[in-house]
C-alpha positions, 0 to 999 in steps of 0.5 A: 522536442522531447519529454521522458517517460518513466514506465513503472510496473510491478515484476513477478518477484515471490513472495514479495512482488518489486517494482521496475522502470524504464524511461522512454523518450517521447516527442512533446504531445506524443500520447503514452504507447504500449511498450515491452521488456524482458520478462525473463529477468523480472520472474514474468517469463522465460528465455525461450518467449522473454517479451512481456508488454507495458500497457500504461493504465495511470500516468502523473508529474514526475516530480524528480525530472520535473518539466513535462517528464511524466511517471506511467503506471502500466499494467503487465500483459502477455503478448497476445493482450491478456493480463500476465498472471501477476497483474492483480490489477486485473482482478480488481478491475471488474471488483471495483465496477460491479460494486461502483454503486455502493462508492467503495473508498480506502485510505491506506496507511504505508508504514516503511523502515529506512536502512542505512547498509544492514541496520535501520537508520538510527540504530547505533552500530553494533546495539540498539537503541531505547526501547519503542514508544518515544519515536513515535511523532517524535522531534529532535534528532535523538528520537528523529532519524530521516525526516529530510528524506521523509519531506522530500518524498511528502513533496515529490507525492504532492507535486505528482498530484497522489492524494497525500493525507499525511505523514508522521514518525512511527514507534521504532527509529528510522520508522515511518508512514505516509498515509494514502486517500481516502478515494477509490479502489483503483485509484488508491492502490495506483497512487500507492504503488506510485509513492512507493515508487517515489520512496525508493526513488528519494531514498536513493538520492540519500544512499537510504534504502527504504523497505516495506519489511513487515517485521524488519528488526525480531524481538520487542519492536512494532513490525510495519503495517499497511493499515486500510480504511475501508467505507461505502457509501452505507457506511458512511450514512448508517452505523448497522452498515459499519457492523455489518461490514465488520460481521463479513470480514469476520464470516467463515474462512474470510479472516483465513482467506484474507489474512493469506493474502496480506503480505509475506510474513504476516505471523510474524507480525500478526502476534498479538503483540504490538498492537496486533490481533493473532493472525489466525484468530478475528476480532473487531472493536472500538477504539481497540488497536489489538482488534483485527479490525478497529472502528474508531471511537468518533464513528461509535459517537457519529453513529456512521463512517468507517472502519480499519483493517489492521491486519494487512502487512506493510508489504501488501498489494494494494490491488489485493487487500482493496478487491477483498474487503471491497468484495467482501464488505460489499457482498455481506452489505447486499446480503444483510439489504443495507444498499 
């Protein structure tokens, strides 16, 4: 007997990487081996030296194939077993290890948009629907489009054992969100990439595509983000640590250092309109969805909790955003003597 292992990896496409996958057949009980692929077809090598290595780092049940089949997330390595330059996970690992004592955890809100051909799902042919707003957390076939895909994706994520914590319809027709976490930086990033793969694969069965484009429709429509919720042990115990983390994110060059790595096309989404702060300004505030970083009202009330960085795009690499936030905030907490 044998089982199927779907090897999944992040390619080298710029400015936004794509997911790739292929299937390996393994004997029952066999451990997941390293594998290879043609990097010249994934923007990760040139044809004269095209071999690249897939190193399994996370696996879970395959909810689509079922049975003993698995999904296998891989890091991309060079043939000398060093991390490939496109391997952002390798850069997160030492940061996660360095600050593990502070117990950083993340919850990422992944927004996305379904497309039917060249138009968002639910947009009339040759025109536009009613203005945004009524679709958010809506119900009814006049306002909600793609729910059957969303529910199937949710079931797949749960069957895979991912830390999915919720779903909701967003403000534009065909626009949705799912949340992953709260778990550690490596865990949330690995699981978000698997959840993205499952989203694309699930939508494929409905002849619909899903996009993480941060501004899928120009004009008076919200963009798509990946709002990133973050806390440490100190932040979960002391409001001073909440303020310290916010101040660290706004210190010196940090705001632009983060924003330039928060996803391609961020200036199109972070305009100061549609519940965003301008990309080139930094602010934080309680219950303020027009700030760069929001402190939820209950966090101020309780005097402890977490913060929400509202700047990351839907197309952000979670390995990058968790590395930057962990490094900046945890360093700031150490500097302020709050750990």
